[in-house]
N, C-alpha and C positions, 0 to 999 in steps of 0.2 A: 286228437288222434294223430298218429304219425303214419304217413304213407311212404312206401319205399321210393317212389318217383312219380313224376307227372306223366310218364309215357304209357301208363297202363290204365285200362278201364276198371274202375272199382265200383261195386254196388252192394249195398246191404240194406235190409229192412229192420225196423225196430218194433218190437211188440212189448206191451206192458201187461203184466199179470196174465199172460197167455199160458194155458196148459198145453204146451207143445208135446206131441207124442212122437216117439222114435219112429222114423221112417215115413212120417206124414208131413208133407210140405205145407207150411203155413202160408196163407194167402193174404194179400192186402185187404180183402173184403172182410177179414175177421174183425169183430167189434173192438178188439184190443190192439189193432194196428195203429201205431203212433206216427209212422212215416218212414221214409227211406232216404238214403244218401247215395249219390252217384258222382263220380269224378270222371269227366270226359278226358281222354288222352290229349296232352298238349305237345306232342312231338318230343324233340330233344331239348326242350327249354330248360329242364332241370333234372339231372340224373341223380341228384342227391336226395336224401329223405326230406320230406316237407311236412309241416304241421298244418292241420286243418281243424275246423270245429263246425258243429251244426247244432241247431236248436229246434226242438219240437214243441208245439203248443199242446200241453197235456191237461189243461184245466177242465175242459169238457169231458175228456176221456176219463180222468180220475173221478169226476162227478158221476158219469154214466156207470162206472164200475164200483161205485160206493167206496172209493179209496181215499177221499179227501181227508179223513180223520185218522188214517193209518200212518204209522211211523216208517214202514218199509214197503217197497214195491219191487216186484220181480221185473227186471229189464232183460229182454232177450234180443240178441243181435243174430239175424239170420243171414249168413253170407250168401250172396247170389252170384257174384263174379269178381275175380281178381283180389280176393281178401287174404291170400296166403301170407303176404308181408305186411298186413295191417295191424297196428298196435293201438288199442284203445287205452288211454291213460287215465281218464277220469270221467265219471258220470255224476252229474249233480241234478237232483230234482228239487226245485224250489216250490214248496206247497203254496198254491194260489190262495189269495184272500177269499173267504167264504162269500 
């Protein structure tokens, strides 16, 4: 993912196979909650765009939702704060060993 700078607080949550409904706020207590990402502001250290990455453990989540044998999964990013200039470039799900 690419962030516009390190001077801004950024937070988003990630859900897998969640049936999100328009106007309903998804909460981290949902069974399909995979995790969240947050960047704490670092002052004026870097005003240029920076790249970052994050990893979520999905093995148990995919097993609990009976998705380990599926070819596709729906990944939903729910912006919480400061995501206006966030670019997600790639999502990779590596199917865990059974």
